[in-house]
MARTOR-795672 format. One record per residue: residue number from 1; residue in one letter; x, y, z of N, C-alpha, C in turn. Coordinates in Angstrom, 3 decimals, padded with zeros to 6 digits. Layout:
# MARTOR-795672
num, residuo, neast, nnorth, nup, caeast, canorth, caup, ceast, cnorth, cup
NUM, A, X, Y, Z, X, Y, Z, X, Y, Z $
...
//
This chain:
# MARTOR-795672
num, residuo, neast, nnorth, nup, caeast, canorth, caup, ceast, cnorth, cup
1, M, 004.726, -015.756, 004.282, 005.087, -014.967, 003.580, 006.483, -014.533, 003.674 $
2, P, 007.470, -014.547, 002.547, 008.845, -014.307, 003.135, 009.039, -012.840, 002.907 $
3, I, 009.980, -012.400, 003.614, 010.545, -011.459, 004.029, 011.914, -010.724, 003.107 $
4, I, 011.743, -009.967, 002.712, 012.980, -009.441, 001.566, 013.859, -008.406, 002.553 $
5, Q, 015.126, -009.042, 002.491, 015.563, -007.992, 003.414, 017.010, -007.370, 002.659 $
6, P, 017.051, -006.105, 001.790, 018.269, -005.643, 001.575, 019.427, -005.992, 002.582 $
7, S, 020.641, -006.723, 002.233, 021.735, -006.521, 002.935, 022.757, -005.920, 002.231 $
8, L, 023.610, -005.254, 002.771, 024.555, -003.920, 002.208, 026.063, -004.558, 002.639 $
9, W, 026.872, -004.593, 002.208, 028.452, -004.959, 002.341, 029.356, -003.704, 002.623 $
10, F, 030.225, -003.761, 003.372, 030.408, -002.451, 004.337, 031.836, -003.110, 004.330 $
11, D, 033.155, -002.584, 004.389, 034.286, -002.475, 004.542, 035.028, -001.853, 005.926 $
12, G, 034.129, -002.836, 006.811, 034.593, -002.444, 008.288, 033.960, -000.894, 008.995 $
13, N, 032.803, -000.496, 008.535, 032.271, 000.637, 008.753, 030.450, 000.498, 008.605 $
14, A, 030.009, -000.520, 008.925, 028.797, -000.847, 009.043, 028.092, -000.222, 010.019 $
15, E, 028.505, -000.144, 011.474, 028.210, 000.756, 012.328, 027.761, 001.470, 012.358 $
16, E, 029.041, 002.731, 011.548, 029.092, 003.875, 011.249, 027.973, 004.206, 010.402 $
17, A, 027.198, 003.681, 009.348, 026.576, 003.518, 008.073, 025.414, 003.540, 008.915 $
18, V, 024.918, 002.496, 010.064, 023.883, 002.071, 010.457, 023.527, 003.598, 011.090 $
19, A, 024.774, 004.228, 012.027, 023.887, 005.138, 012.705, 023.799, 006.465, 011.603 $
20, F, 024.249, 006.713, 010.657, 023.811, 007.744, 009.781, 022.895, 007.493, 009.345 $
21, Y, 022.272, 006.247, 008.944, 020.963, 006.215, 008.187, 019.997, 006.665, 009.383 $
22, S, 020.073, 005.843, 010.318, 019.131, 005.959, 011.302, 019.292, 007.341, 012.277 $
23, K, 019.818, 007.773, 011.660, 019.804, 009.951, 012.276, 018.742, 010.373, 011.127 $
24, I, 018.945, 010.057, 009.231, 018.232, 010.337, 008.630, 016.924, 010.360, 008.699 $
25, F, 016.690, 008.859, 008.662, 014.996, 008.269, 008.534, 014.506, 007.892, 009.572 $
26, P, 013.250, 008.361, 009.665, 012.220, 008.328, 011.018, 011.920, 006.606, 011.170 $
27, N, 011.883, 006.533, 012.378, 010.899, 005.089, 013.022, 012.645, 004.268, 012.628 $
28, S, 013.551, 004.574, 012.404, 014.827, 003.708, 012.138, 015.240, 002.948, 013.743 $
29, S, 015.617, 001.675, 013.613, 016.345, 001.151, 015.037, 017.342, 000.169, 014.280 $
30, T, 017.978, -000.152, 015.756, 019.019, -001.392, 015.349, 018.040, -002.426, 016.142 $
31, V, 018.121, -003.554, 015.164, 017.261, -004.695, 015.826, 018.117, -005.842, 016.295 $
32, R, 019.180, -006.108, 015.979, 020.776, -006.903, 016.257, 021.533, -007.074, 015.972 $
33, T, 022.317, -007.067, 016.605, 024.034, -006.975, 016.093, 024.464, -008.237, 016.257 $
34, S, 025.624, -008.529, 015.547, 026.043, -009.800, 015.776, 027.826, -009.501, 015.450 $
35, Y, 028.430, -010.401, 016.525, 029.789, -009.776, 016.707, 030.883, -011.269, 016.199 $
36, A, 031.768, -010.518, 015.669, 032.917, -011.556, 014.558, 033.413, -012.364, 015.532 $
37, G, 034.083, -013.471, 015.368, 034.429, -014.698, 015.879, 036.165, -014.245, 015.679 $
38, P, 037.027, -014.782, 016.516, 038.525, -014.646, 015.724, 038.675, -014.698, 014.254 $
39, W, 037.850, -015.500, 013.390, 038.606, -015.795, 012.184, 037.153, -016.046, 011.514 $
40, N, 036.712, -015.515, 010.358, 036.134, -016.150, 009.260, 036.785, -016.239, 007.714 $
41, Q, 036.447, -016.821, 006.981, 036.608, -017.130, 005.767, 037.315, -016.290, 005.091 $
42, H, 037.513, -015.081, 005.087, 038.233, -013.930, 004.633, 039.463, -013.220, 005.268 $
43, G, 039.363, -013.919, 007.008, 040.977, -013.970, 007.612, 040.377, -013.577, 009.293 $
44, R, 041.595, -012.719, 009.788, 041.149, -012.608, 010.675, 040.110, -011.469, 011.031 $
45, T, 038.885, -011.385, 012.332, 037.947, -010.361, 012.184, 037.697, -009.587, 013.906 $
46, E, 037.315, -009.046, 013.588, 037.017, -008.596, 015.418, 035.829, -007.545, 015.482 $
47, G, 034.994, -007.169, 016.647, 034.111, -006.407, 016.064, 032.865, -007.087, 015.837 $
48, V, 032.092, -006.080, 015.062, 030.731, -006.299, 014.643, 031.081, -007.051, 013.560 $
49, L, 030.303, -007.866, 013.286, 030.208, -008.965, 012.163, 028.618, -008.376, 011.171 $
50, A, 027.482, -007.952, 011.740, 026.383, -007.471, 011.146, 025.291, -006.752, 012.098 $
51, I, 024.531, -006.024, 011.635, 023.442, -005.360, 012.168, 022.470, -005.826, 011.271 $
52, D, 021.389, -006.144, 011.850, 019.890, -006.095, 011.410, 019.671, -004.741, 011.774 $
53, F, 018.824, -004.198, 010.679, 018.160, -002.765, 011.536, 017.135, -002.187, 010.120 $
54, K, 016.226, -001.329, 010.640, 015.121, -001.118, 010.149, 015.425, 000.673, 009.700 $
55, L, 014.915, 000.782, 008.498, 014.920, 002.434, 008.341, 013.331, 002.741, 007.873 $
56, D, 012.685, 003.777, 008.876, 011.335, 003.503, 008.293, 010.870, 002.400, 008.194 $
57, G, 011.050, 001.298, 009.334, 010.380, 000.275, 008.463, 010.792, -000.973, 007.919 $
58, Q, 011.604, -000.441, 007.421, 011.819, -001.444, 006.205, 012.936, -002.074, 006.857 $
59, D, 013.251, -003.341, 006.671, 014.114, -004.498, 007.474, 015.317, -004.428, 006.131 $
60, F, 016.525, -004.229, 007.152, 017.834, -004.191, 005.984, 018.775, -005.160, 006.972 $
61, N, 020.072, -005.347, 006.572, 021.368, -005.758, 007.273, 022.323, -004.976, 006.793 $
62, A, 023.395, -004.965, 007.465, 024.660, -004.187, 007.317, 025.706, -005.776, 007.573 $
63, I, 026.482, -006.085, 006.379, 027.749, -006.681, 007.562, 029.204, -005.940, 006.938 $
64, N, 030.150, -006.430, 007.933, 031.370, -005.928, 007.678, 032.251, -006.865, 007.127 $
65, G, 031.865, -007.202, 005.572, 032.317, -008.273, 005.024, 034.098, -007.953, 004.409 $
66, G, 034.836, -006.680, 004.112, 035.827, -006.439, 003.946, 035.881, -005.683, 002.618 $
67, P, 036.787, -005.305, 001.944, 037.033, -004.584, 000.924, 036.531, -005.240, -000.578 $
68, M, 036.540, -006.667, -000.772, 036.440, -007.300, -001.926, 035.129, -006.584, -002.656 $
69, F, 034.358, -006.263, -002.178, 033.194, -005.913, -003.072, 032.612, -004.316, -002.534 $
70, Q, 032.208, -003.555, -003.626, 032.257, -002.148, -004.006, 030.703, -001.911, -004.026 $
71, F, 030.187, -001.117, -003.643, 028.426, -000.865, -004.283, 028.686, 000.208, -005.800 $
72, S, 027.822, -000.164, -006.397, 027.563, 000.555, -007.621, 026.344, 000.988, -007.779 $
73, E, 026.221, 001.770, -008.802, 024.817, 002.321, -009.255, 024.075, 001.170, -010.054 $
74, A, 024.266, -000.221, -009.726, 023.549, -001.173, -010.268, 022.323, -001.209, -009.534 $
75, V, 022.510, -000.685, -008.094, 021.566, -000.635, -007.349, 021.318, 000.142, -006.226 $
76, S, 020.416, 000.313, -006.349, 020.023, 001.718, -005.650, 018.976, 001.579, -005.114 $
77, F, 018.560, 002.785, -003.857, 017.192, 002.778, -003.261, 016.396, 004.050, -003.463 $
78, V, 015.333, 003.732, -004.048, 014.325, 005.129, -004.250, 013.930, 005.205, -002.967 $
79, V, 013.596, 007.058, -002.301, 012.963, 006.960, -001.589, 012.109, 008.407, -002.131 $
80, L, 010.939, 007.783, -002.184, 009.775, 008.870, -002.516, 009.353, 009.959, -001.533 $
81, C, 009.244, 010.993, -002.095, 009.369, 011.800, -001.014, 007.655, 012.838, -001.647 $
82, A, 006.983, 013.269, -000.300, 005.747, 013.636, -000.525, 006.014, 015.299, -000.907 $
83, D, 007.002, 016.135, -000.727, 007.061, 017.616, -001.222, 008.133, 017.748, -001.192 $
84, Q, 008.810, 018.815, -001.646, 010.261, 019.284, -001.810, 011.058, 019.451, -000.544 $
85, A, 010.505, 019.795, 000.765, 010.619, 019.564, 001.853, 011.176, 018.265, 002.481 $
86, E, 010.761, 017.275, 001.647, 010.973, 015.720, 001.943, 012.422, 015.533, 001.273 $
87, V, 012.345, 016.066, -000.245, 013.382, 015.441, -001.204, 014.621, 016.540, -000.349 $
88, D, 014.749, 017.296, -000.120, 015.500, 018.392, 000.240, 016.104, 017.870, 001.847 $
89, H, 015.158, 017.293, 002.518, 015.826, 016.824, 003.786, 016.705, 015.450, 003.172 $
90, Y, 016.189, 014.772, 002.748, 016.925, 013.610, 002.215, 017.879, 013.761, 001.698 $
91, W, 018.103, 014.499, 000.328, 019.056, 014.806, -000.362, 020.013, 015.656, 000.076 $
92, F, 019.832, 016.709, 001.050, 021.444, 017.132, 001.624, 021.695, 016.282, 003.186 $
93, A, 020.780, 015.730, 003.939, 021.276, 014.777, 004.768, 022.331, 013.417, 004.182 $
94, L, 021.730, 012.812, 002.779, 022.546, 011.568, 002.065, 023.933, 011.909, 001.645 $
95, T, 024.110, 013.396, 001.099, 025.170, 014.021, 000.806, 026.002, 014.714, 001.401 $
96, A, 025.745, 014.870, 002.675, 026.478, 015.123, 003.856, 027.718, 014.547, 004.104 $
97, D, 028.809, 014.921, 004.320, 030.002, 014.598, 004.614, 030.590, 013.738, 004.067 $
98, G, 030.455, 014.085, 002.512, 031.410, 013.529, 001.518, 030.954, 012.625, 000.646 $
99, G, 029.178, 012.770, 000.753, 028.222, 012.390, -000.333, 028.183, 013.192, -001.553 $
100, Q, 027.667, 012.277, -002.400, 028.420, 012.922, -003.910, 026.899, 012.876, -004.797 $
101, E, 026.636, 014.764, -005.130, 025.394, 015.092, -006.214, 025.710, 014.199, -007.012 $
102, V, 024.622, 013.237, -007.870, 025.019, 012.847, -009.540, 024.066, 013.722, -010.273 $
103, E, 022.938, 012.868, -010.534, 022.099, 013.570, -011.494, 020.962, 013.069, -011.861 $
104, C, 019.793, 013.647, -011.862, 018.670, 013.151, -012.340, 017.923, 012.844, -010.765 $
105, G, 018.364, 013.228, -009.660, 017.807, 013.022, -008.616, 018.674, 011.665, -007.696 $
106, W, 019.518, 011.406, -008.499, 020.688, 010.130, -007.868, 021.520, 010.710, -006.999 $
107, L, 022.163, 010.209, -005.989, 022.766, 010.440, -005.379, 023.841, 009.288, -004.724 $
108, K, 025.183, 009.379, -004.408, 026.029, 008.605, -003.504, 026.040, 009.104, -002.234 $
109, D, 025.746, 008.261, -001.277, 026.030, 008.724, 000.177, 027.640, 008.778, 000.543 $
110, R, 028.136, 008.895, 001.835, 029.600, 008.976, 001.940, 030.182, 007.233, 002.036 $
111, F, 029.294, 006.294, 002.008, 029.497, 005.145, 001.914, 029.900, 004.031, 000.679 $
112, G, 029.215, 004.999, -000.658, 029.084, 004.796, -001.821, 027.545, 004.089, -002.044 $
113, V, 027.020, 004.256, -001.247, 025.271, 003.814, -001.656, 024.578, 004.541, -002.369 $
114, S, 024.066, 004.186, -003.587, 023.332, 005.052, -004.450, 022.215, 004.868, -003.666 $
115, W, 021.451, 006.600, -004.247, 019.991, 006.797, -003.890, 019.664, 007.196, -004.487 $
116, Q, 018.004, 007.419, -004.590, 017.035, 008.199, -005.668, 016.271, 008.886, -004.781 $
117, I, 016.028, 010.162, -004.914, 015.687, 011.333, -004.164, 014.277, 011.181, -005.457 $
118, V, 013.288, 011.258, -004.907, 011.954, 011.190, -006.387, 010.673, 011.581, -005.470 $
119, P, 010.447, 013.210, -005.580, 009.296, 013.903, -005.542, 008.157, 012.434, -006.100 $
120, E, 007.057, 012.409, -004.766, 006.308, 011.087, -005.624, 005.439, 012.072, -006.950 $
121, M, 005.422, 013.494, -007.391, 004.351, 013.833, -008.057, 005.070, 013.870, -009.441 $
122, F, 006.785, 013.481, -009.366, 006.801, 013.067, -010.238, 006.631, 011.463, -011.384 $
123, N, 006.382, 010.532, -010.550, 005.891, 009.677, -011.227, 004.486, 009.766, -011.911 $
124, E, 003.618, 010.795, -011.739, 002.370, 011.224, -012.207, 002.830, 012.343, -013.632 $
125, L, 003.701, 012.544, -013.599, 004.279, 013.070, -014.610, 004.711, 012.553, -015.695 $
126, I, 005.515, 011.526, -015.156, 005.996, 010.361, -016.332, 005.014, 010.027, -017.023 $
127, V, 003.947, 009.235, -016.323, 002.901, 008.752, -016.879, 001.820, 009.758, -017.428 $
128, D, 001.845, 011.087, -017.799, 000.753, 011.971, -017.816, 000.404, 011.643, -019.395 $
129, P, -001.050, 011.574, -019.458, -000.766, 011.311, -021.265, -000.929, 012.469, -022.082 $
130, D, -000.299, 013.329, -021.668, -000.008, 014.685, -022.492, 001.501, 014.064, -022.875 $
131, E, 002.259, 013.666, -024.124, 003.573, 013.590, -024.244, 003.986, 014.351, -024.326 $
132, G, 003.767, 015.547, -024.934, 004.438, 016.728, -024.575, 004.699, 016.933, -023.197 $
133, R, 003.690, 016.876, -022.115, 003.901, 017.505, -020.841, 005.214, 016.516, -020.247 $
134, R, 004.861, 015.150, -020.673, 005.898, 014.194, -020.017, 007.427, 014.511, -020.700 $
135, S, 007.212, 014.972, -021.951, 008.808, 015.165, -022.329, 009.434, 016.382, -021.928 $
136, R, 008.583, 017.449, -021.477, 009.128, 017.967, -020.926, 009.638, 018.140, -019.615 $
137, A, 009.083, 017.312, -018.899, 009.052, 016.883, -017.334, 011.010, 016.050, -017.255 $
138, F, 010.562, 015.362, -018.389, 012.073, 014.472, -018.654, 013.161, 014.944, -018.750 $
139, T, 012.951, 016.123, -019.845, 013.900, 017.089, -020.619, 014.403, 018.107, -019.085 $
140, A, 013.669, 018.201, -018.193, 013.845, 019.276, -017.075, 014.443, 018.121, -016.130 $
141, M, 014.389, 017.209, -015.596, 014.643, 016.274, -015.065, 016.096, 015.970, -015.399 $
142, F, 016.466, 015.946, -016.426, 017.973, 015.595, -017.376, 019.003, 016.649, -016.503 $
143, G, 018.129, 017.775, -016.871, 019.249, 018.797, -016.249, 019.452, 019.326, -015.048 $
144, M, 019.000, 018.518, -014.416, 018.813, 018.581, -012.733, 019.807, 017.596, -012.045 $
145, K, 020.370, 017.804, -010.633, 020.996, 016.954, -010.055, 019.613, 016.717, -008.917 $
146, R, 019.588, 017.313, -007.860, 018.426, 017.738, -006.850, 017.093, 018.105, -007.754 $
147, L, 016.626, 017.379, -007.471, 015.057, 017.877, -008.134, 013.998, 018.303, -007.472 $
148, I, 013.935, 019.605, -008.323, 012.830, 020.574, -007.690, 011.411, 020.460, -008.075 $
149, I, 010.662, 020.247, -007.665, 009.336, 020.040, -007.956, 008.937, 021.221, -008.841 $
150, A, 009.322, 022.362, -007.978, 008.266, 023.722, -008.985, 008.904, 023.697, -009.960 $
151, D, 010.069, 023.452, -010.540, 010.487, 023.744, -011.741, 010.241, 022.329, -012.746 $
152, L, 010.307, 021.300, -012.281, 009.655, 020.090, -012.882, 008.087, 020.380, -013.576 $
153, L, 007.578, 021.300, -012.477, 005.985, 021.284, -012.727, 006.118, 022.548, -014.104 $
154, K, 007.059, 023.573, -013.464, 007.027, 024.983, -014.661, 007.402, 024.023, -016.479 $
155, A, 008.377, 023.407, -016.425, 008.770, 022.809, -017.573, 007.533, 021.922, -017.946 $
156, A, 007.225, 020.954, -017.297, 005.973, 020.594, -017.846, 004.673, 021.168, -018.707 $
157, D, 004.801, 022.458, -018.057, 003.204, 022.995, -018.309, 004.041, 024.052, -019.197 $
158, G, 005.393, 024.060, -019.718, 005.628, 024.730, -020.881, 005.829, 026.063, -020.604 $
//
C-alpha cells in the first residue's frame, strides 16, 4: 500500500521549520536529511536540501527549494484536538514567534503554513440532527479565531 507523504517547500529554512514543528508535536523525529550538491536546477545550493521527518507519527518531507513557491490557505493541516488544553497548546505554539491568528480555528505559522486547530467535538456539532443547534454552533465558530469549546457548546445549546 502506498504511503502519502506531504512535502513542504521552504525558502532555505526547512531545518528551522522541522525543529519548530518537532518541539510542538509529540512523537516527532527526523528520519533522514539530504544535503545539496554545489548546483541544482535553480542555481547554486549549499547545506540541507531535504528532510524526511515525522510529526506524531505522520510522515512529512521538507525541501529547501527556494523563493519561487509560497504557502497558501489552499492547503492546510487539520489538527483534531481532544479537549481545550490541546486546542490551546497547538494554537499558541503554532502562532508563536510571528505566527498569525486567522479565523474559525485557522492560523498561519511563522513559515506561512496554514493549520486548522479543531476540537473533535466540533465535528459532532456540525452533524447534529438538530438544525438549530448546528446553525448556532457554526455562527459561534464564525465569530472566533481560536475555537473555545465551552463557547461553542453554549452557543449550540442556545
